[in-house]
Residue frames as a rotation matrix with the C-alpha (Angstrom) as fourth column:
UNK 1
-0.026 -0.145 -0.989 -14.23
0.231 0.962 -0.147 1.89
0.973 -0.232 0.009 -21.89
UNK 2
0.843 0.480 0.245 -15.39
-0.178 -0.182 0.967 1.61
0.508 -0.858 -0.068 -18.23
UNK 3
-0.175 -0.906 0.385 -12.58
-0.891 -0.021 -0.454 1.49
0.420 -0.423 -0.803 -15.61
UNK 4
0.269 0.248 0.931 -14.31
-0.713 0.701 0.019 -1.61
-0.648 -0.668 0.366 -14.27
UNK 5
0.984 0.175 0.045 -13.40
-0.082 0.653 -0.753 -3.28
-0.161 0.736 0.657 -17.53
UNK 6
0.349 -0.935 -0.057 -9.69
-0.783 -0.257 -0.567 -2.53
0.516 0.242 -0.822 -17.26
UNK 7
0.637 -0.385 -0.668 -7.08
0.464 0.883 -0.067 -5.13
0.615 -0.268 0.741 -16.29
UNK 8
0.706 -0.306 0.639 -5.75
-0.613 -0.716 0.334 -3.59
0.355 -0.627 -0.693 -13.06
UNK 9
0.566 -0.571 -0.595 -2.30
0.529 0.805 -0.270 -4.84
0.633 -0.162 0.757 -11.67
UNK 10
0.933 -0.350 0.077 0.17
-0.278 -0.572 0.772 -4.03
-0.226 -0.742 -0.631 -8.93
UNK 11
0.225 -0.955 -0.194 3.89
-0.873 -0.109 -0.475 -4.03
0.432 0.276 -0.858 -9.04
UNK 12
0.524 -0.162 -0.836 5.67
0.197 0.978 -0.067 -7.32
0.829 -0.130 0.545 -8.33
UNK 13
-0.644 -0.760 0.085 7.52
0.159 -0.241 -0.957 -5.27
0.748 -0.603 0.276 -5.67
UNK 14
0.099 0.752 0.652 4.26
-0.673 -0.432 0.600 -4.74
0.733 -0.498 0.463 -3.76
UNK 15
-0.758 -0.364 0.541 4.18
-0.651 0.468 -0.598 -6.40
-0.035 -0.805 -0.592 -0.31
UNK 16
-0.838 0.401 -0.370 2.27
0.267 0.893 0.363 -9.56
0.476 0.205 -0.855 0.28
UNK 17
-0.557 0.640 -0.530 -0.06
0.623 -0.101 -0.776 -7.70
-0.550 -0.762 -0.342 2.73
UNK 18
-0.158 0.464 0.872 -1.11
0.936 -0.211 0.281 -5.32
0.314 0.861 -0.401 -0.12
UNK 19
0.547 0.343 -0.764 -0.75
0.689 -0.702 0.178 -2.22
-0.475 -0.624 -0.620 1.88
UNK 20
0.212 -0.494 -0.843 0.48
-0.264 -0.860 0.437 1.23
-0.941 0.130 -0.313 0.48
UNK 21
-0.641 -0.431 0.635 0.10
0.519 0.366 0.773 0.17
-0.566 0.825 -0.011 -3.17
UNK 22
-0.102 0.528 -0.843 -1.19
-0.721 -0.623 -0.303 1.61
-0.685 0.577 0.445 -6.29
UNK 23
-0.103 0.102 0.989 -2.65
0.549 0.835 -0.029 -0.34
-0.829 0.540 -0.142 -9.09
UNK 24
-0.443 -0.133 -0.887 -2.36
-0.568 -0.723 0.392 0.62
-0.693 0.678 0.245 -12.85
UNK 25
0.253 0.559 0.790 -4.25
0.507 0.619 -0.600 -0.31
-0.824 0.552 -0.127 -15.97
UNK 26
-0.753 -0.623 -0.212 -3.02
0.008 -0.331 0.944 0.12
-0.658 0.709 0.255 -19.49
UNK 27
0.437 0.860 0.264 -5.58
0.389 0.084 -0.917 1.29
-0.811 0.503 -0.298 -22.02
UNK 28
0.414 -0.184 0.891 -5.11
0.910 0.098 -0.403 2.41
-0.013 0.978 0.208 -25.67
UNK 29
0.318 -0.197 0.928 -4.73
0.372 -0.874 -0.313 6.09
0.872 0.444 -0.205 -24.89
UNK 30
0.288 -0.147 0.946 -4.03
-0.724 -0.680 0.116 6.29
0.626 -0.719 -0.302 -21.22
UNK 31
-0.537 -0.369 -0.758 -2.59
0.352 0.719 -0.600 4.70
0.766 -0.589 -0.256 -18.10
UNK 32
0.490 0.757 0.432 -5.02
-0.317 -0.307 0.898 4.66
0.812 -0.577 0.089 -15.15
UNK 33
-0.637 -0.753 -0.167 -3.95
0.050 0.176 -0.983 4.72
0.769 -0.634 -0.074 -11.54
UNK 34
0.439 0.824 0.359 -5.86
-0.403 -0.176 0.898 3.98
0.803 -0.539 0.254 -8.42
UNK 35
-0.344 -0.409 0.845 -5.43
-0.931 0.034 -0.363 3.14
0.119 -0.912 -0.392 -4.76
UNK 36
-0.497 0.045 -0.867 -5.32
-0.160 0.977 0.142 -0.59
0.853 0.209 -0.479 -4.16
UNK 37
-0.942 0.215 -0.259 -6.77
0.319 0.327 -0.890 -0.28
-0.106 -0.920 -0.377 -0.60
UNK 38
-0.248 0.910 -0.333 -9.84
0.161 -0.300 -0.940 1.56
-0.955 -0.286 -0.072 -1.85
UNK 39
-0.821 -0.231 0.523 -10.62
0.494 0.173 0.852 0.81
-0.287 0.957 -0.028 -5.53
UNK 40
0.138 0.976 0.170 -13.90
0.990 -0.131 -0.050 2.65
-0.027 0.175 -0.984 -5.24
UNK 41
0.129 -0.269 -0.954 -12.08
0.321 -0.899 0.297 6.02
-0.938 -0.345 -0.030 -4.82
UNK 42
0.934 0.166 -0.317 -11.65
-0.209 -0.465 -0.860 8.15
-0.290 0.870 -0.400 -7.82
UNK 43
0.291 -0.839 0.460 -8.66
0.794 0.480 0.373 7.20
-0.533 0.256 0.806 -10.05
UNK 44
0.395 -0.168 -0.903 -6.62
-0.468 -0.883 -0.040 9.37
-0.791 0.438 -0.428 -12.39
UNK 45
0.650 -0.173 0.740 -5.35
0.649 0.633 -0.422 8.88
-0.395 0.755 0.524 -15.85
UNK 46
0.070 -0.664 -0.744 -2.24
-0.359 -0.713 0.603 10.16
-0.931 0.225 -0.288 -17.61
UNK 47
0.757 0.064 -0.650 -1.29
-0.652 0.015 -0.758 10.01
-0.039 0.998 0.053 -21.26
UNK 48
0.906 -0.422 0.039 0.91
0.420 0.906 0.056 7.03
-0.059 -0.035 0.998 -22.40
UNK 49
0.296 -0.847 0.442 3.82
0.431 -0.294 -0.853 9.48
0.852 0.443 0.278 -23.25
UNK 50
0.173 -0.170 0.970 3.65
-0.741 -0.672 0.014 11.22
0.649 -0.721 -0.242 -19.90
UNK 51
0.922 0.134 0.363 3.56
-0.355 0.667 0.655 7.94
-0.155 -0.733 0.663 -18.15
UNK 52
0.723 -0.686 0.083 6.72
0.593 0.556 -0.583 6.79
0.354 0.471 0.808 -20.12
UNK 53
0.056 -0.647 0.760 8.55
-0.163 -0.757 -0.633 10.04
0.985 -0.089 -0.148 -18.98
UNK 54
0.542 0.210 0.814 7.46
-0.810 -0.129 0.572 9.41
0.225 -0.969 0.100 -15.40
UNK 55
0.976 -0.160 0.150 8.63
0.099 0.932 0.350 5.72
-0.196 -0.326 0.925 -15.35
UNK 56
0.452 -0.866 0.214 11.92
0.587 0.109 -0.802 6.73
0.671 0.488 0.557 -17.02
UNK 57
0.127 -0.324 0.937 12.51
-0.577 -0.793 -0.196 9.48
0.807 -0.516 -0.287 -14.43
UNK 58
0.759 0.181 0.626 11.78
-0.646 0.334 0.687 7.02
-0.085 -0.925 0.370 -11.50
UNK 59
0.920 -0.392 -0.019 14.05
0.373 0.889 -0.266 4.43
0.121 0.237 0.964 -13.04
UNK 60
0.162 -0.868 0.470 16.99
0.114 -0.456 -0.882 7.06
0.980 0.196 0.025 -12.97
UNK 61
0.415 0.055 0.908 16.45
-0.737 -0.565 0.371 7.82
0.533 -0.823 -0.194 -9.21
């Protein structure tokens, strides 16, 4: 699947101006992350399990 075909979204906590945000897209085997200010820059992907651990850690902070 091309990353252009993914459904990218920002957090509901993002500012209305759209600055300093990241966008994520959920795929079958990975979570993709990119800079919302420059969507043409390279993105990165992490496995679903690793993403869950990351989100769990952040929620505890």
